[in-house]
C-alpha positions as CSV (number, residue, x, y, z in Angstrom):
1,M,11.0,-23.4,11.8
2,S,11.3,-24.4,15.4
3,I,9.8,-23.0,18.6
4,D,11.1,-23.3,22.2
5,I,9.6,-26.1,24.3
6,E,7.9,-23.7,26.8
7,Q,5.9,-22.2,23.9
8,F,5.1,-25.7,22.7
9,E,3.9,-26.8,26.2
10,E,2.0,-23.7,27.0
11,T,0.1,-23.1,23.7
12,D,-3.4,-24.5,23.3
13,P,-3.3,-27.2,20.6
14,D,-6.5,-25.7,19.0
15,T,-4.6,-22.5,18.3
16,W,-1.9,-24.1,16.0
17,E,-2.6,-23.0,12.5
18,E,0.1,-23.2,9.8
19,P,0.3,-20.1,7.6
20,T,-0.5,-20.6,3.9
21,N,2.2,-20.5,1.3
22,G,0.9,-17.1,0.3
23,E,1.1,-15.8,3.8
24,R,4.7,-17.2,4.2
25,V,5.8,-15.5,0.9
26,L,4.2,-12.2,1.9
27,A,5.8,-12.2,5.4
28,F,9.2,-13.0,3.8
29,L,9.0,-10.3,1.2
30,A,7.5,-7.7,3.6
31,A,10.4,-8.3,6.1
32,R,12.8,-7.7,3.2
33,D,11.1,-4.9,1.4
34,D,14.4,-3.4,0.3
35,R,15.2,-6.4,-2.0
36,A,13.7,-8.3,-5.0
37,W,14.1,-12.0,-5.2
38,K,14.0,-14.8,-7.7
39,A,11.2,-17.3,-7.3
40,G,13.5,-20.2,-6.4
41,E,15.2,-18.2,-3.7
42,I,11.9,-17.3,-2.2
43,A,10.8,-21.0,-2.3
44,D,14.1,-22.0,-0.6
45,R,13.9,-19.4,2.1
46,V,10.2,-20.0,3.1
47,G,10.2,-23.8,2.6
48,I,7.8,-24.0,-0.3
49,A,8.3,-26.6,-3.0
50,Q,9.9,-25.3,-6.2
51,G,6.8,-26.4,-8.2
52,S,4.4,-24.5,-5.9
53,I,6.1,-21.1,-5.8
54,G,5.2,-20.0,-9.3
55,P,1.4,-20.3,-8.8
56,V,1.6,-18.7,-5.4
57,L,3.5,-15.7,-6.8
58,V,1.1,-15.3,-9.7
59,R,-1.9,-15.3,-7.4
60,L,-0.3,-12.7,-5.2
61,R,0.5,-10.6,-8.3
62,E,-3.1,-10.8,-9.5
63,Q,-4.1,-9.4,-6.1
64,D,-1.5,-6.6,-6.5
65,L,0.3,-7.8,-3.3
66,V,3.7,-8.4,-5.1
67,R,5.5,-6.9,-8.0
68,H,7.3,-8.8,-10.8
69,R,10.0,-7.6,-13.2
70,G,12.0,-10.1,-15.3
71,S,12.8,-13.0,-13.0
72,Y,12.5,-11.0,-9.8
73,W,9.7,-10.6,-7.3
74,A,9.2,-8.0,-4.5
75,I,6.5,-7.0,-2.1
76,T,4.0,-4.3,-3.3
77,D,4.9,-0.7,-2.7
78,D,1.2,-0.1,-1.9
79,R,1.3,-0.5,1.9
80,D,-2.4,0.3,2.3
81,R,-3.3,-2.5,0.0
82,L,-1.0,-4.9,1.8
83,Y,-2.4,-3.9,5.2
84,D,-6.0,-4.1,3.9
85,A,-5.4,-7.6,2.6
86,A,-4.0,-8.7,5.9
87,A,-6.9,-7.3,7.8
88,L,-9.4,-8.9,5.5
89,H,-7.6,-12.2,5.9
90,R,-7.8,-11.9,9.7
91,I,-11.5,-11.0,9.6
92,T,-12.4,-13.8,7.3
93,A,-10.5,-16.3,9.4
94,S,-12.3,-15.1,12.5
95,L,-15.7,-15.4,10.8
96,D,-14.9,-18.8,9.5
97,E,-14.0,-19.9,13.0
98,R,-17.1,-18.4,14.5
99,F,-19.7,-19.4,11.8
100,G,-18.0,-22.1,9.8
101,F,-16.1,-22.2,6.6
102,E,-17.9,-21.2,3.4
103,D,-17.5,-23.5,0.5
104,R,-17.0,-21.4,-2.6
105,S,-18.1,-24.3,-4.9
106,E,-21.5,-24.4,-3.1
107,W,-21.9,-20.7,-3.8
108,L,-21.0,-21.1,-7.5
109,A,-23.3,-24.1,-7.9
110,H,-26.2,-22.1,-6.4
111,A,-25.5,-19.1,-8.6
112,A,-25.5,-21.4,-11.7
113,D,-28.8,-23.1,-10.8
114,P,-31.7,-21.1,-12.2
115,A,-34.2,-23.2,-10.2
116,D,-32.8,-21.5,-7.0
117,G,-34.4,-18.2,-8.0
118,D,-32.8,-14.8,-8.6
119,E,-31.5,-13.5,-5.3
120,S,-31.0,-10.0,-6.8
121,T,-34.7,-9.5,-7.4
122,G,-35.7,-11.2,-4.2
123,E,-37.5,-14.0,-6.1
124,G,-37.6,-17.1,-4.0
125,S,-35.9,-15.4,-1.1
126,G,-38.8,-14.0,0.8
127,A,-37.2,-10.5,0.6
128,R,-40.5,-8.9,-0.6
129,D,-42.3,-10.0,2.6
130,H,-40.7,-7.2,4.5
131,E,-41.4,-4.3,2.1
């Protein structure tokens, strides 16, 4: 996809952010919500490698953002869910930019380490100091 040179010259370089494969697929399907597509066709149209499109579509289906029947894929018919997912993504991106990215693996490592204390009971967190 190209942009005109004026947009290129006038845009702050810090604002360039490539959409994820999932975002590209959702945008493509949402703009063509009157059709269902084969995975390979979607990959070709949005510029995703053939080997990557399957996992992307499966993740989107697990989030109920796309529908799948046979070899065809379409955007969800639940518009509220689609809009909520887009809003959550924008909010998360904004918070990541403001406060820094959260590393999921650090959260999981902390949750698996019993020496860290049980956050749900307040043990080791100082939560009882305010009661």
